[in-house]
N, C-alpha and C positions, 0 to 999 in steps of 0.2 A: 471414600466418598470424594466426589469431584467438587473442587472449590468453585463457588459461584462468583463471577466477576461482576462487580457493581460498576457498569460503564459510566455512570454519572460521576464517578471519582476520577475518571481518566480524562485528560485534556489533550487536545490536538494542537499542534503548532507546525508551521512550515519554516524552513530555514535554508537560505542559500549556503552552499558549502564550497570550500576550497577557493576562496577569493573570486576570481572571474569565471569559475567553472559554470557551465550551463546546467549542471545537475542540482537538484533540490532534494531536500529530505522532508518527508511528511512524518512527523514523530508523534507517537502516542505515549504520553508520560503520566505518571501518577503525581498529582499535585496535593499539597497539604491544604488547598483551598484558600491560601493567602499568597499565592503567586510564587511559592517555592517549589521547584521541580525536584522530586525526591528520587524517582526511579524511571529509567527509560524502559518502557514495556515493549515497544515495537518501532521500527523505522522502515519506511519505503523510500528507496532512492529512485528518482525518475527524472526525465527531461522532456521538454516539448519540442518537437521538430518544427521546422519552418512551415510544413504543410498542415500544421494544426493537429497532429497526432501525438499523443503522449506515449512515451516508452518507459515502462517499468523496468528498471535495471536490476533491482534486488529488493527482497523483503526479508527482514530479520525480526523474529519474535524472541524475547527473552525466554530462556529455558523453562522457568517456573510459570510461564504464561502460555506455553504451547498446548494445543488441544482443548482450549477453552473458548474458542470463537474470536480471539483477539485478531488473528490474521484476516479473517472474513470481515470483521468490523472495520479495521483500518483501510482495507481495500475498498469496501463499499463507501466509506466516507471520502476517500480520495477521489473515487469516481464521481461522486456527487459534486464535490468542489470543482473538479475538472469540467464537468458538464456545465456548471454555472459560469465557468470562464470561457465557454464556447468551444471546448474540445469535443470533437465528434467521434473519436475512436481511440482505443488504448491498445498498444501492442506490448508483448512481453519480449524482453531481450533474449531470454533463454528460459527453458522450462526443464527442471530436473525430473527424471522419470518418476521418482517418488512423490512429486508435487503435482503431477498431471490431474489426479482426481480432485484436488483442492481447486485448481484453476477451472476445471470443467464445471464444478458446482457453482462457480461464480459467473458462468456464462462465457468463458473464454474457450476458443476452439482453434485447432490448427486448420489452416486453409487447405484446399485440395492440392495445391502445389507444394505443401509442406514447409513453406517459408514463414516461420514465425507464428506464434499464437496471437490472437486478437479478439477484441470485443467492441462492437459499435455501442456508443452511449446514447 
């Protein structure tokens, strides 16, 4: 039986990483409801280019949360936040062959010239 994820118990937060690095993390964590972060569920590393395009560098979902919609949830929430910040397009730094279906279902596509996957917001 597949475990049902109660997304109301998951909290999102963003955090700068590595001092002056331009990369940011968008984290999905389980909270105890009192501000204590118990478990990191997923993290997306990304940066925003000078031309207003966000580039997703990496996404990691904890092993016990894979296949339960967590990856889709965190990408959709990140896209919503980016759109509210005025970002008009998201590119993927790289796409592994086994992840192509995941990205396609979220609306990402490889352009005809084959240079990078992208999605307009």
